[in-house]
BAVOTOR-458035 format. One record per atom (N, C-alpha, C): x, y, z negated. Coordinates in steps of 0.001 Angstrom, whole numbers, plus 500000, padded with zeros to 6 digits. Layout:
# BAVOTOR-458035
XYZ
...
END
This chain:
# BAVOTOR-458035
818695309639084373
819115310513083303
818390311843083446
817684312258082409
816934313505082478
817666314606081730
817474315807082220
818171316945081663
817149317920081082
817364318343079851
816481319317079228
816753320679079842
815675321359080217
815795322705080758
814941323643079918
815353324890079855
814683325868079008
813940326880079864
812715327199079433
811843328091080178
811178329096079264
810717330182079881
809839331105079181
808450330473079216
807532330983078420
806171330450078453
805559330638079839
805798331796080441
805259332073081783
805831331118082823
807128330872082741
807778329980083693
807231328562083623
807041328059082405
806504326712082237
805040326655082678
804282327698082384
802883327742082812
802781327723084332
803704328417085010
803727328435086470
803985327026087025
804926326299086404
805215324931086850
803999324023086659
803334324159085513
802145323326085243
801019323641086218
800869324912086565
799844325312087542
800156324710088908
801432324748089297
801854324177090577
801573322667090614
801885321967089518
801630320528089441
800133320236089532
799325321014088830
797875320835088848
797332321008090279
797848322015090998
797411322274092364
797791321111093283
798988320560093080
799413319409093888
798493318215093670
798142317971092409
797342316787092088
795870316951092464
795307318148092292
793866318312092483
793463318837093856
794399319464094590
794057320014095903
794802319286097018
796141319251096906
796938318689097987
796778317175098103
796777316471096967
796668315002097016
795346314565097652
794184315090097231
792927314690097886
792883315071099368
793479316212099722
793497316644101121
794259315638101985
795398315184101497
796186314208102257
795454312869102331
794796312487101257
794016311235101275
792927311299102341
792284312467102467
791250312636103498
791859312547104898
793040313118105087
793709313050106387
794032311607106752
794480310834105766
794803309424106007
793538308659106392
792444308919105663
791185308226105955
790675308567107356
790758309839107739
790306310238109074
791159309590110162
792477309559109939
793378308951110928
793131307452111027
792844306821109881
792587305378109868
791315305055110651
790329305960110574
789055305740111278
789201305823112798
790324306373113274
790514306542114712
791021305283115399
791223304221114626
791569302958115271
792968302468115010
793593301906116039
794884301227115977
795946302060115249
796388301553114089
797352302280113268
798777302189113813
799056301201114636
800420301021115134
800838302141116084
799877302791116734
800207303871117666
799528305180117269
799269305339115988
798531306506115520
799502307482114838
799893308520115554
800856309499115033
800272310294113866
798970310580113922
798326311326112832
798419310536111520
798197309246111608
798263308390110427
799676308373109857
800667308216110745
802066308197110298
802452309519109635
802029310617110238
802360311939109675
801698312132108313
800452311715108180
799740311859106912
800364310977105827
800768309773106187
801425308880105215
802766309460104766
803509310055105726
804783310671105376
804564311873104456
803555312675104760
803235313839103911
802832313377102512
802102312267102435
801699311723101141
802925311294100336
803859310639100986
805076310201100309
805890311377099782
806018312424100589
806757313618100160
806060314299098983
804728314401099050
803982315027097960
804135314230096669
804026312913096762
804161312080095557
805560312221094949
806571312379095810
807927312574095319
808036313926094587
807437314972095168
807452316290094524
806714316255093188
805581315559093148
804809315447091908
805636314755090835
806281313651091191
807109312918090223
808238313789089687
808890314516090584
810000315375090175
809516316480089240
808393317094089576
807849318172088752
807385317646087394
806787316468087376
806381315860086102
807593315610085211
808700315153085795
809926314920085034
810474316233084481
810496317266085312
810984318580084868
810137319087083708
808817318999083840
807917319492082794
808066318683081507
808249317373081646
808385316541080437
809674316844079679
810684317363080374
811958317696079736
812123319197079488
811063319958079719
811138321413079548
810940321788078084
811644322799077665
811516323348076314
811297324850076455
810398325390075641
810124326826075660
811064327510074686
811632328608075140
812542329384074300
811770330514073646
811957330656072341
811374331767071606
812271332977071833
811792333917072641
812612335060073021
812997335928071829
812227335870070744
812520336720069584
813737336228068805
814172334993069057
815315334451068312
816626334502069092
816608335172070238
817815335219071071
818867336104070416
820062335557070283
821205336278069722
821784337162070824
821879338456070562
822382339369071592
823874339657071457
824575338901070610
826021339111070497
826770338377071611
826150337369072190
826743336621073293
825682336395074364
826129336090075571
825217335849076687
824720334410076627
823389334258076560
822732332954076582
821584333022077577
820844331933077718
819668331938078571
818687332983078033
818034333686078923
817099334788078673
817759336061078177
819088336098078161
819777337352077841
819685338272079043
819439339557078773
819510340573079824
820911341156079715
821673341070080807
823082341441080775
823350342551081783
823969343619081307
824417344689082200
825900344461082427
826281344303083699
827675344010084035
828203345039085022
829532345160085042
830177346076085981
831248345308086737
831207345402088066
832238344808088905
833508345620088672
834541344976088144
835775345665087777
836458346293088994
836393345647090147
837124346146091320
836474347369091964
835128347441091975
834494348580092652
833643349454091733
833505349074090458
832766349882089489
831254349790089600
830736348949090492
829286348818090667
828664348113089465
827584348697088932
826893348110087780
825625347408088232
825336346280087578
824150345488087868
823566345007086551
822287344682086563
821668344134085368
820855342906085770
821087341815085079
820404340560085370
819909339926084087
818866339106084221
818415338257083135
818746336827083529
819395336078082633
819738334693082917
818545333800082590
818140332987083549
816975332121083396
817298330721083899
816350329796083707
816490328441084252
816434328514085771
816992327519086434
817083327518087890
815733327718088569
814681327078088058
813356327175088682
812711328543088517
813216329357087590
812645330687087365
813454331785088048
814570331439088662
815440332438089277
814697333192090388
814873334509090402
814239335374091390
815090336627091500
815911336683092536
816870337780092669
816172339136092776
815000339177093430
814260340442093547
813846340967092176
813551340047091250
813152340431089894
814366340527088963
815563340433089555
816829340498088809
816949339373087777
816459338192088162
816586337002087328
817483336024088069
818630335694087466
819546334753088113
819639333480087283
819887332398087974
820004331103087316
821275331056086475
821147330461085296
822337330294084466
823267329247085082
822797328512086096
823623327537086795
824306328128088022
824009329398088335
824660330064089465
826094330418089078
826943330706090057
828325331073089705
828405332254088727
827615333302088974
827633334454088054
827089334042086694
825987333300086676
825399332849085414
826370332028084591
827034331076085238
828021330242084539
829171331081084000
829592332081084785
830694332933084362
830345333809083174
829070334192083069
828637335094081993
828309334363080691
827866333110080782
827436332374079587
828505332366078498
828087332699077287
828983332648076136
829873333864075965
829831334787076912
830670335984076821
830010337024075905
830837337925075366
830367338992074492
830556340341075171
829961341369074590
830105342734075105
831590343095075148
832031343642076279
833431344017076444
834287342944077089
833810341693077103
834567340601077730
834580340771079244
835585340184079867
835669340132081326
835354338700081752
834345338566082607
833967337251083125
834567337082084514
835340336010084694
835888335689086014
834903334760086717
834392335211087844
833391334436088573
833976333991089906
833991332682090127
834491332104091379
833399332201092433
833667332898093518
832731333014094631
833410332473095889
832660332291096966
833289331831098210
834383332784098709
834267334065098350
835268335053098786
836379335251097768
836454334407096766
837492334527095740
836919334889094385
837791335188093454
837372335480092087
836980336952091967
835829337197091343
835371338550091056
835305338696089537
835835339787089022
835806340049087582
834672341004087252
833864340607086267
832769341442085784
832988341755084316
832833343019083954
832907343403082549
831494343410081986
831338342812080797
830024342787080128
829859344150079440
828901344924079885
828691346258079315
827660346203078178
826606345442078390
825525345416077399
824802344079077456
824353343592076291
823558342362076200
822309342707075404
821150342389075967
819897342629075258
818932341491075567
817720341591075067
816721340558075405
815477341162075927
END
């Protein structure tokens, strides 16, 4: 069962670049390692050969997974984002009700999440709590330390 995921143009381009690098650089490199290990003789006791075959299997699995993600990816037109409610690619300014601390995050797909860039996954606890909320709403977010309430101060794109 495949799941449609939404990306910015940059995010999808990054995934395609990563896939291209896996197929054109990493795959041939592993094939060369396998060939070199095979040339060293007895494969039954050849640790280099076993390691290269295992690396090949892991790479092929990553390639398959990335191809599936890309085939189910959809690009979001940022100009059509409704700012009355929190959706993917919404920039949300929130305030922790208990301590008054304000934060601003952009909700993105899981593969584009980057906390340093203030981009959080819409599948994260905070992201799930904010989705569909409007300005002034209180979002209850379940965390390992209990429920935290965030007030939606501003929604933009």
